[in-house]
N, CA, C and O of each residue as an XYZ file, in Angstrom:
424
protein
N      84.973     85.249    169.599
C      86.390     85.100    169.351
C      86.633     83.747    168.692
O      86.071     82.735    169.110
N      87.454     83.737    167.684
C      87.774     82.517    166.952
C      89.010     81.853    167.553
O      89.992     82.512    167.895
N      88.932     80.551    167.670
C      90.064     79.776    168.167
C      90.419     78.721    167.145
O      89.543     78.193    166.460
N      91.679     78.415    167.040
C      92.113     77.339    166.154
C      91.579     76.018    166.681
O      91.554     75.798    167.892
N      91.153     75.139    165.787
C      90.650     73.828    166.238
C      91.657     73.074    167.099
O      91.274     72.390    168.047
N      92.932     73.196    166.776
C      93.972     72.516    167.554
C      94.022     73.044    168.991
O      94.186     72.276    169.938
N      93.879     74.347    169.137
C      93.888     74.961    170.472
C      92.687     74.497    171.284
O      92.822     74.165    172.461
N      91.520     74.472    170.662
C      90.323     74.015    171.375
C      90.403     72.533    171.702
O      89.928     72.108    172.755
N      90.994     71.743    170.819
C      91.134     70.313    171.087
C      92.065     70.090    172.287
O      91.784     69.260    173.151
N      93.163     70.832    172.332
C      94.080     70.722    173.478
C      93.392     71.186    174.762
O      93.613     70.616    175.830
N      92.565     72.214    174.655
C      91.819     72.699    175.806
C      90.852     71.634    176.304
O      90.747     71.398    177.508
N      90.147     70.992    175.376
C      89.220     69.917    175.746
C      89.969     68.773    176.415
O      89.480     68.193    177.384
N      91.150     68.447    175.905
C      91.954     67.379    176.496
C      92.407     67.753    177.903
O      92.425     66.908    178.798
N      92.770     69.005    178.097
C      93.200     69.467    179.415
C      92.044     69.421    180.416
O      92.221     68.999    181.559
N      90.867     69.856    179.980
C      89.688     69.786    180.847
C      89.378     68.332    181.174
O      89.114     67.987    182.326
N      89.413     67.490    180.159
C      89.133     66.067    180.353
C      90.144     65.438    181.308
O      89.786     64.589    182.125
N      91.402     65.853    181.203
C      92.444     65.317    182.085
C      92.206     65.742    183.537
O      92.337     64.931    184.454
N      91.857     67.007    183.740
C      91.681     67.499    185.101
C      90.374     67.046    185.733
O      90.270     66.955    186.957
N      89.376     66.763    184.898
C      88.086     66.321    185.424
C      87.757     64.917    184.951
O      86.612     64.478    185.051
N      88.743     64.219    184.443
C      88.543     62.946    183.764
C      87.681     61.930    184.470
O      86.813     61.323    183.842
N      87.889     61.726    185.740
C      87.102     60.720    186.440
C      85.690     61.219    186.729
O      84.809     60.430    187.072
N      85.472     62.516    186.593
C      84.191     63.104    186.934
C      83.369     63.488    185.712
O      82.149     63.627    185.801
N      84.023     63.658    184.582
C      83.360     64.159    183.382
C      84.020     63.546    182.168
O      85.245     63.431    182.110
N      83.220     63.156    181.204
C      83.770     62.654    179.954
C      83.249     63.526    178.829
O      82.053     63.538    178.537
N      84.159     64.256    178.200
C      83.787     65.069    177.058
C      83.771     64.180    175.829
O      84.678     63.374    175.622
N      82.757     64.327    175.032
C      82.710     63.527    173.811
C      83.722     64.084    172.831
O      83.845     65.299    172.674
N      84.432     63.212    172.187
C      85.466     63.658    171.253
C      84.902     63.693    169.838
O      85.345     62.966    168.949
N      83.923     64.551    169.660
C      83.319     64.729    168.347
C      83.854     66.022    167.742
O      84.367     66.873    168.469
N      83.746     66.182    166.441
C      84.278     67.395    165.821
C      83.747     68.692    166.419
O      84.400     69.731    166.314
N      82.572     68.649    167.046
C      82.010     69.879    167.611
C      82.858     70.433    168.754
O      82.669     71.581    169.159
N      83.782     69.642    169.277
C      84.652     70.155    170.332
C      85.614     71.213    169.797
O      86.301     71.886    170.565
N      85.654     71.350    168.488
C      86.474     72.408    167.911
C      85.756     73.750    167.989
O      86.276     74.765    167.526
N      84.574     73.751    168.570
C      83.762     74.941    168.720
C      83.719     75.316    170.203
O      83.364     74.496    171.050
N      84.079     76.547    170.501
C      84.126     77.039    171.873
C      82.793     76.834    172.584
O      82.752     76.303    173.693
N      81.714     77.252    171.950
C      80.397     77.155    172.584
C      79.978     75.702    172.806
O      79.292     75.403    173.784
N      80.379     74.800    171.917
C      80.055     73.374    172.104
C      80.779     72.834    173.329
O      80.227     72.029    174.078
N      82.005     73.274    173.530
C      82.767     72.849    174.705
C      82.112     73.372    175.979
O      81.991     72.644    176.965
N      81.692     74.628    175.957
C      80.985     75.217    177.107
C      79.684     74.464    177.356
O      79.334     74.175    178.501
N      78.970     74.148    176.278
C      77.680     73.449    176.403
C      77.847     72.061    177.005
O      76.976     71.601    177.744
N      78.954     71.385    176.701
C      79.182     70.062    177.282
C      79.543     70.150    178.755
O      79.214     69.256    179.534
N      80.206     71.204    179.129
C      80.649     71.370    180.512
C      79.531     71.901    181.421
O      79.531     71.624    182.621
N      78.596     72.647    180.869
C      77.553     73.308    181.650
C      76.706     72.365    182.515
O      76.506     72.673    183.690
N      76.197     71.235    182.004
C      75.390     70.359    182.877
C      76.189     69.806    184.061
O      75.645     69.629    185.151
N      77.464     69.536    183.847
C      78.330     69.061    184.932
C      78.450     70.134    186.014
O      78.330     69.848    187.205
N      78.688     71.368    185.583
C      78.790     72.494    186.521
C      77.460     72.701    187.240
O      77.442     72.957    188.444
N      76.355     72.592    186.519
C      75.025     72.765    187.117
C      74.780     71.719    188.202
O      74.252     72.038    189.267
N      75.159     70.486    187.935
C      74.990     69.419    188.932
C      75.814     69.713    190.177
O      75.352     69.493    191.297
N      77.032     70.210    189.986
C      77.867     70.564    191.141
C      77.266     71.735    191.908
O      77.274     71.735    193.139
N      76.753     72.719    191.205
C      76.107     73.864    191.868
C      74.935     73.407    192.724
O      74.743     73.894    193.838
N      74.158     72.476    192.203
C      72.957     72.016    192.900
C      73.249     71.072    194.052
O      72.600     71.144    195.095
N      74.225     70.182    193.870
C      74.405     69.088    194.825
C      75.736     69.055    195.568
O      75.809     68.527    196.677
N      76.782     69.607    194.973
C      78.121     69.474    195.564
C      78.919     70.762    195.422
O      79.965     70.790    194.774
N      78.419     71.813    196.028
C      79.055     73.119    195.889
C      80.498     73.106    196.392
O      81.369     73.729    195.784
N      80.753     72.414    197.478
C      82.115     72.346    198.032
C      83.073     71.719    197.020
O      84.205     72.177    196.860
N      82.622     70.691    196.354
C      83.442     70.033    195.329
C      83.700     70.981    194.155
O      84.798     71.003    193.599
N      82.686     71.762    193.782
C      82.853     72.756    192.731
C      83.945     73.745    193.113
O      84.791     74.086    192.286
N      83.934     74.206    194.352
C      84.965     75.132    194.823
C      86.357     74.506    194.723
O      87.310     75.167    194.311
N      86.468     73.243    195.097
C      87.753     72.552    195.004
C      88.241     72.462    193.559
O      89.426     72.650    193.281
N      87.329     72.177    192.660
C      87.684     72.086    191.237
C      88.130     73.451    190.710
O      89.109     73.540    189.969
N      87.421     74.505    191.085
C      87.797     75.851    190.638
C      89.190     76.213    191.153
O      89.979     76.836    190.442
N      89.484     75.823    192.383
C      90.806     76.078    192.957
C      91.870     75.298    192.200
O      92.923     75.840    191.868
N      91.596     74.023    191.925
C      92.568     73.165    191.239
C      92.837     73.661    189.810
O      93.973     73.622    189.340
N      91.795     74.122    189.134
C      91.958     74.624    187.777
C      92.560     76.028    187.784
O      93.100     76.482    186.775
N      92.468     76.705    188.913
C      93.007     78.047    189.103
C      92.157     79.115    188.429
O      92.672     80.027    187.782
N      90.841     78.979    188.595
C      89.914     80.003    188.112
C      89.956     81.164    189.108
O      89.952     80.954    190.321
N      89.996     82.367    188.589
C      90.037     83.556    189.431
C      88.844     83.584    190.386
O      87.696     83.430    189.968
N      89.129     83.781    191.659
C      88.066     83.833    192.655
C      87.120     85.006    192.393
O      85.908     84.888    192.571
N      87.680     86.126    191.973
C      86.872     87.306    191.681
C      85.904     87.027    190.528
O      84.725     87.371    190.605
N      86.406     86.407    189.466
C      85.549     86.087    188.323
C      84.512     85.034    188.692
O      83.369     85.091    188.237
N      84.917     84.070    189.523
C      83.991     83.036    189.955
C      82.842     83.645    190.772
O      81.679     83.300    190.563
N      83.167     84.533    191.682
C      82.126     85.197    192.482
C      81.206     86.033    191.603
O      79.996     86.084    191.826
N      81.787     86.689    190.602
C      80.968     87.477    189.680
C      80.009     86.569    188.914
O      78.853     86.929    188.693
N      80.487     85.393    188.509
C      79.630     84.443    187.793
C      78.504     83.951    188.695
O      77.371     83.788    188.243
N      78.811     83.714    189.963
C      77.780     83.281    190.907
C      76.702     84.350    191.092
O      75.551     84.035    191.393
N      77.076     85.591    190.915
C      76.134     86.689    191.080
C      75.399     87.052    189.801
O      74.747     88.093    189.727
N      75.502     86.204    188.805
C      74.839     86.477    187.518
C      73.350     86.728    187.751
O      72.712     85.991    188.503
N      72.789     87.758    187.114
C      71.383     88.098    187.362
C      70.392     87.020    186.929
O      69.294     86.938    187.480
N      70.758     86.203    185.966
C      69.877     85.131    185.505
C      70.380     83.805    186.083
O      71.410     83.302    185.633
N      69.692     83.233    187.056
C      70.158     81.994    187.696
C      70.389     80.838    186.716
O      71.217     79.963    186.969
N      69.663     80.837    185.609
C      69.829     79.778    184.621
C      71.156     79.884    183.871
O      71.593     78.921    183.241
N      71.792     81.042    183.938
C      73.043     81.268    183.219
C      74.293     81.099    184.091
O      75.411     81.197    183.586
N      74.120     80.853    185.370
C      75.272     80.760    186.269
C      76.198     79.616    185.870
O      77.411     79.805    185.785
N      75.647     78.443    185.628
C      76.479     77.286    185.266
C      77.222     77.532    183.963
O      78.394     77.175    183.844
N      76.559     78.136    182.988
C      77.219     78.429    181.708
C      78.334     79.456    181.894
O      79.388     79.353    181.266
N      78.102     80.442    182.753
C      79.130     81.453    183.015
C      80.355     80.820    183.677
O      81.489     81.166    183.343
N      80.134     79.905    184.602
C      81.245     79.219    185.258
C      81.951     78.297    184.266
O      83.178     78.196    184.278
N      81.188     77.629    183.415
C      81.791     76.768    182.390
C      82.690     77.590    181.466
O      83.765     77.132    181.078
N      82.258     78.793    181.114
C      83.093     79.672    180.280
C      84.388     80.048    181.008
O      85.450     80.121    180.390
N      84.298     80.285    182.315
C      85.504     80.596    183.086
C      86.491     79.431    183.038
O      87.695     79.633    182.886
N      85.969     78.215    183.168
C      86.825     77.022    183.128
C      87.475     76.900    181.758
O      88.686     76.703    181.658
N      86.679     77.015    180.706
C      87.219     76.883    179.348
C      88.224     78.000    179.064
O      89.283     77.748    178.490
N      87.900     79.223    179.461
C      88.816     80.347    179.241
C      90.142     80.142    179.965
O      91.207     80.415    179.410
N      90.076     79.664    181.200
C      91.315     79.436    181.966
C      92.152     78.338    181.318
O      93.375     78.453    181.236
N      91.501     77.285    180.864
C      92.237     76.194    180.234
C      92.804     76.650    178.886
O      93.909     76.251    178.521
N      92.073     77.470    178.151
C      92.603     78.035    176.906
C      93.852     78.868    177.187
O      94.836     78.815    176.450
N      93.785     79.625    178.255
C      94.931     80.446    178.644
C      96.144     79.556    178.939
O      97.260     79.878    178.531
N      95.937     78.460    179.632
C      97.039     77.539    179.938
C      97.625     76.940    178.667
O      98.845     76.830    178.537
N      96.766     76.553    177.731
C      97.229     75.980    176.465
C      98.073     76.995    175.705
O      99.128     76.648    175.175
N      97.620     78.245    175.647
C      98.367     79.291    174.937
C      99.721     79.555    175.588
O     100.725     79.723    174.895
N      99.748     79.589    176.911
C     101.006     79.835    177.621
C     101.981     78.687    177.379
O     103.165     78.919    177.137
N     101.494     77.460    177.443
C     102.364     76.305    177.191
C     102.912     76.330    175.776
O     104.085     76.028    175.558
N     102.074     76.687    174.815
C     102.522     76.754    173.414
C     103.577     77.838    173.240
O     104.524     77.675    172.471
N     103.410     78.941    173.955
C     104.345     80.044    173.869
C     105.737     79.626    174.364
O     106.749     80.049    173.803
N     105.785     78.803    175.403
C     107.070     78.424    175.976
C     107.639     77.157    175.387
O     108.780     76.803    175.684
N     106.867     76.452    174.548
C     107.391     75.280    173.860
C     108.378     75.693    172.771
O     109.343     74.982    172.490
N     108.126     76.840    172.169
C     108.956     77.275    171.038
C     110.124     78.039    171.495
O     110.930     78.482    170.678
């Protein structure tokens, strides 16, 4: 799915704002790419999965990621893909928030 660079940039800013003290996204042009944003978020999610699962749950709640989708991601058949699947959920939810805000701004 194609996203406008402006939408992805706002999404990156929203993620950075909500996880700002815990994660710093690099503000390079590649953030205009959905997969690059997921790739930057994945190691952070992986570290939380390995060391601070409770904190990961709190972050998912704060961002308002669907519990059903989160559980499905945890059950991913390839353990190496779990963090990337959760990162996609975070990016997708933040994209949804950006779109909703844009819809009500006009």
